[in-house]
C-alpha positions in Angstrom: 0.0 0.0 0.0 1.1 3.5 -0.6 0.7 6.7 1.4 -2.2 7.9 -0.8 -4.3 5.1 0.7 -3.8 6.2 4.3 -6.9 8.4 4.5 -9.0 5.7 2.7 -7.7 3.0 5.1 -8.4 5.2 8.2 -11.9 5.9 7.0 -12.5 2.2 6.3 -11.3 1.2 9.8 -13.5 3.9 11.4 -16.5 2.7 9.5 -15.8 -0.9 10.5 -15.6 0.1 14.2 -18.9 2.0 13.9 -20.6 -1.0 12.2 -19.3 -3.3 15.0 -20.7 -1.0 17.7 -24.0 -0.7 15.8 -24.2 -4.5 15.4 -23.7 -5.1 19.1 -27.2 -3.9 20.1 -29.0 -6.2 17.6 -26.8 -9.1 18.7 -27.7 -8.5 22.3 -31.4 -8.3 21.4 -31.2 -11.5 19.4 -29.3 -13.2 22.3 -32.0 -12.2 24.8 -34.4 -14.5 22.9 -32.2 -17.5 23.9 -31.2 -16.4 27.5 -33.1 -15.3 30.6 -31.8 -11.8 30.4 -34.5 -10.1 32.4 -31.9 -9.0 35.1 -29.1 -8.3 32.6 -28.3 -4.7 31.7 -27.6 -4.4 27.9 -25.2 -1.5 28.5 -23.1 -3.2 31.2 -20.3 -5.8 30.8 -22.5 -8.6 32.1 -22.7 -10.2 28.6 -18.9 -10.6 28.6 -19.1 -13.0 31.5 -21.8 -15.3 30.2 -20.3 -18.6 29.1 -21.9 -20.6 26.2 -22.9 -24.2 26.0 -21.9 -25.4 22.6 -24.0 -28.6 22.8 -27.3 -27.0 23.6 -27.5 -24.0 21.4 -25.1 -23.0 18.6 -27.1 -19.8 18.1 -26.5 -18.7 21.7 -22.8 -19.7 21.3 -22.3 -17.7 18.1 -24.1 -14.6 19.4 -22.2 -14.6 22.7 -18.9 -15.1 20.8 -19.7 -12.2 18.4 -20.6 -9.9 21.3 -17.2 -10.8 23.0 -15.4 -10.1 19.8 -17.1 -6.8 19.3 -16.3 -5.7 22.8 -12.6 -6.5 22.3 -12.0 -4.9 18.9 -12.7 -1.2 19.2 -9.5 -0.4 21.2 -7.5 -2.5 18.9 -8.9 -0.7 15.9 -8.2 2.7 17.6 -4.6 1.7 18.2 -4.1 0.7 14.6 -5.8 3.8 13.2 -3.4 5.8 15.4 -0.5 4.0 13.9 -1.6 4.8 10.4 -2.1 8.4 11.3 1.4 8.6 12.7 2.8 7.4 9.4 3.7 3.8 10.3 4.2 1.3 7.4 0.7 0.5 6.2 1.4 -3.1 5.4 2.9 -3.7 8.8 0.0 -2.0 10.5 -2.5 -4.2 8.6 -0.6 -7.3 9.3 -0.5 -6.4 13.0 -4.3 -5.7 12.9 -5.0 -9.1 11.3 -2.9 -10.8 14.0 -4.7 -8.9 16.8 -8.1 -10.0 15.3 -6.8 -13.6 15.2 -5.8 -13.4 18.9 -9.2 -12.1 19.9 -11.1 -14.8 17.9 -8.8 -17.5 19.1 -9.4 -16.4 22.7 -13.1 -16.3 22.3 -13.4 -19.6 20.5 -10.8 -21.5 22.5 -13.2 -23.7 24.3 -15.1 -25.1 21.4 -12.9 -27.9 20.3 -15.9 -30.0 19.4 -16.5 -27.7 16.4 -12.9 -27.9 15.4 -13.3 -31.7 15.3 -16.4 -31.2 13.2 -14.6 -29.1 10.6 -11.9 -31.7 10.3 -14.6 -34.2 9.2 -16.5 -32.0 6.7 -15.7 -32.4 3.1 -13.7 -29.6 1.3 -16.8 -29.0 -0.8 -19.0 -28.5 2.2 -16.5 -26.2 3.9 -16.3 -24.1 0.7 -20.1 -23.8 0.7 -20.2 -22.8 4.4 -17.4 -20.2 3.9 -19.1 -18.6 0.9 -22.7 -18.9 2.0 -23.2 -19.7 5.7 -26.7 -20.7 6.7 -27.4 -20.3 10.3 -25.3 -19.7 13.4 -23.7 -23.2 13.3 -22.3 -22.4 9.9 -21.1 -19.0 11.1 -19.2 -20.7 13.9 -17.6 -23.1 11.4 -16.7 -20.2 9.2 -15.0 -18.4 12.1 -13.1 -21.5 13.0 -12.0 -22.0 9.4 -10.7 -18.5 9.4 -8.7 -19.1 12.6 -7.4 -22.4 11.2 -6.4 -20.8 7.9 -4.7 -17.9 9.6 -2.7 -20.4 11.7 -1.8 -22.5 8.7 -0.7 -19.5 6.7 1.1 -17.4 9.3 1.9 -19.4 12.4 3.5 -22.6 11.0 
Protein backbone atom coordinates (compact mmCIF):
# COMPACT_ATOMS: atom_id res chain seq x y z
CA UNK A 1 0.00 0.00 0.00
CA UNK A 2 1.13 3.52 -0.57
CA UNK A 3 0.68 6.72 1.42
CA UNK A 4 -2.18 7.86 -0.82
CA UNK A 5 -4.25 5.06 0.67
CA UNK A 6 -3.82 6.20 4.29
CA UNK A 7 -6.94 8.40 4.48
CA UNK A 8 -8.99 5.71 2.74
CA UNK A 9 -7.75 3.01 5.15
CA UNK A 10 -8.36 5.20 8.20
CA UNK A 11 -11.91 5.90 7.05
CA UNK A 12 -12.51 2.22 6.30
CA UNK A 13 -11.33 1.16 9.77
CA UNK A 14 -13.45 3.87 11.43
CA UNK A 15 -16.53 2.68 9.49
CA UNK A 16 -15.77 -0.89 10.51
CA UNK A 17 -15.57 0.13 14.17
CA UNK A 18 -18.88 2.00 13.90
CA UNK A 19 -20.57 -0.95 12.22
CA UNK A 20 -19.31 -3.27 14.97
CA UNK A 21 -20.72 -1.03 17.68
CA UNK A 22 -24.02 -0.69 15.82
CA UNK A 23 -24.25 -4.46 15.42
CA UNK A 24 -23.71 -5.11 19.12
CA UNK A 25 -27.19 -3.93 20.11
CA UNK A 26 -28.95 -6.15 17.59
CA UNK A 27 -26.84 -9.14 18.67
CA UNK A 28 -27.75 -8.55 22.31
CA UNK A 29 -31.42 -8.27 21.42
CA UNK A 30 -31.24 -11.50 19.43
CA UNK A 31 -29.34 -13.21 22.25
CA UNK A 32 -32.01 -12.16 24.75
CA UNK A 33 -34.39 -14.52 22.93
CA UNK A 34 -32.16 -17.46 23.94
CA UNK A 35 -31.25 -16.41 27.48
CA UNK A 36 -33.11 -15.33 30.56
CA UNK A 37 -31.80 -11.79 30.43
CA UNK A 38 -34.49 -10.08 32.45
CA UNK A 39 -31.94 -9.03 35.06
CA UNK A 40 -29.06 -8.27 32.64
CA UNK A 41 -28.26 -4.71 31.69
CA UNK A 42 -27.56 -4.40 27.94
CA UNK A 43 -25.20 -1.50 28.52
CA UNK A 44 -23.10 -3.23 31.15
CA UNK A 45 -20.31 -5.76 30.75
CA UNK A 46 -22.47 -8.61 32.06
CA UNK A 47 -22.70 -10.19 28.59
CA UNK A 48 -18.91 -10.60 28.57
CA UNK A 49 -19.11 -12.98 31.52
CA UNK A 50 -21.78 -15.32 30.17
CA UNK A 51 -20.34 -18.64 29.09
CA UNK A 52 -21.85 -20.57 26.22
CA UNK A 53 -22.94 -24.17 26.03
CA UNK A 54 -21.95 -25.37 22.59
CA UNK A 55 -24.00 -28.57 22.77
CA UNK A 56 -27.35 -27.03 23.57
CA UNK A 57 -27.50 -23.99 21.37
CA UNK A 58 -25.13 -22.98 18.56
CA UNK A 59 -27.10 -19.76 18.08
CA UNK A 60 -26.46 -18.70 21.66
CA UNK A 61 -22.80 -19.67 21.29
CA UNK A 62 -22.35 -17.68 18.08
CA UNK A 63 -24.13 -14.59 19.40
CA UNK A 64 -22.16 -14.57 22.66
CA UNK A 65 -18.90 -15.07 20.77
CA UNK A 66 -19.69 -12.18 18.42
CA UNK A 67 -20.55 -9.88 21.33
CA UNK A 68 -17.25 -10.75 23.00
CA UNK A 69 -15.37 -10.08 19.75
CA UNK A 70 -17.14 -6.76 19.27
CA UNK A 71 -16.29 -5.73 22.83
CA UNK A 72 -12.61 -6.50 22.28
CA UNK A 73 -12.02 -4.95 18.85
CA UNK A 74 -12.66 -1.16 19.19
CA UNK A 75 -9.53 -0.40 21.25
CA UNK A 76 -7.49 -2.54 18.86
CA UNK A 77 -8.90 -0.67 15.88
CA UNK A 78 -8.21 2.68 17.57
CA UNK A 79 -4.59 1.68 18.20
CA UNK A 80 -4.09 0.68 14.57
CA UNK A 81 -5.81 3.81 13.23
CA UNK A 82 -3.44 5.84 15.39
CA UNK A 83 -0.46 3.95 13.94
CA UNK A 84 -1.61 4.75 10.40
CA UNK A 85 -2.12 8.41 11.30
CA UNK A 86 1.40 8.56 12.73
CA UNK A 87 2.81 7.36 9.41
CA UNK A 88 3.72 3.79 10.32
CA UNK A 89 4.17 1.35 7.45
CA UNK A 90 0.66 0.47 6.22
CA UNK A 91 1.42 -3.15 5.40
CA UNK A 92 2.92 -3.73 8.84
CA UNK A 93 -0.02 -2.03 10.55
CA UNK A 94 -2.52 -4.17 8.63
CA UNK A 95 -0.55 -7.35 9.35
CA UNK A 96 -0.55 -6.39 13.02
CA UNK A 97 -4.30 -5.73 12.93
CA UNK A 98 -5.00 -9.10 11.35
CA UNK A 99 -2.87 -10.80 14.01
CA UNK A 100 -4.69 -8.95 16.81
CA UNK A 101 -8.06 -9.98 15.33
CA UNK A 102 -6.81 -13.57 15.18
CA UNK A 103 -5.80 -13.44 18.86
CA UNK A 104 -9.23 -12.10 19.87
CA UNK A 105 -11.09 -14.76 17.89
CA UNK A 106 -8.80 -17.52 19.12
CA UNK A 107 -9.36 -16.44 22.73
CA UNK A 108 -13.14 -16.27 22.26
CA UNK A 109 -13.42 -19.62 20.49
CA UNK A 110 -10.75 -21.48 22.50
CA UNK A 111 -13.21 -23.74 24.35
CA UNK A 112 -15.13 -25.11 21.43
CA UNK A 113 -12.89 -27.92 20.30
CA UNK A 114 -15.95 -29.99 19.41
CA UNK A 115 -16.50 -27.72 16.43
CA UNK A 116 -12.86 -27.92 15.42
CA UNK A 117 -13.25 -31.70 15.28
CA UNK A 118 -16.36 -31.21 13.15
CA UNK A 119 -14.58 -29.06 10.57
CA UNK A 120 -11.92 -31.73 10.25
CA UNK A 121 -14.63 -34.20 9.20
CA UNK A 122 -16.46 -31.97 6.72
CA UNK A 123 -15.66 -32.36 3.05
CA UNK A 124 -13.74 -29.61 1.29
CA UNK A 125 -16.83 -28.95 -0.84
CA UNK A 126 -19.05 -28.48 2.23
CA UNK A 127 -16.48 -26.21 3.91
CA UNK A 128 -16.31 -24.13 0.73
CA UNK A 129 -20.11 -23.81 0.73
CA UNK A 130 -20.16 -22.77 4.39
CA UNK A 131 -17.41 -20.19 3.94
CA UNK A 132 -19.12 -18.63 0.92
CA UNK A 133 -22.74 -18.89 2.02
CA UNK A 134 -23.18 -19.74 5.71
CA UNK A 135 -26.71 -20.70 6.66
CA UNK A 136 -27.41 -20.26 10.33
CA UNK A 137 -25.30 -19.71 13.38
CA UNK A 138 -23.73 -23.17 13.33
CA UNK A 139 -22.32 -22.45 9.88
CA UNK A 140 -21.14 -19.04 11.10
CA UNK A 141 -19.19 -20.75 13.90
CA UNK A 142 -17.63 -23.12 11.40
CA UNK A 143 -16.72 -20.16 9.16
CA UNK A 144 -15.01 -18.39 12.08
CA UNK A 145 -13.10 -21.55 13.04
CA UNK A 146 -12.01 -22.04 9.42
CA UNK A 147 -10.70 -18.46 9.38
CA UNK A 148 -8.72 -19.14 12.57
CA UNK A 149 -7.37 -22.42 11.19
CA UNK A 150 -6.44 -20.81 7.85
CA UNK A 151 -4.66 -17.95 9.62
CA UNK A 152 -2.67 -20.39 11.72
CA UNK A 153 -1.76 -22.49 8.70
CA UNK A 154 -0.70 -19.45 6.72
CA UNK A 155 1.15 -17.41 9.33
CA UNK A 156 1.94 -19.45 12.41
CA UNK A 157 3.48 -22.63 11.03
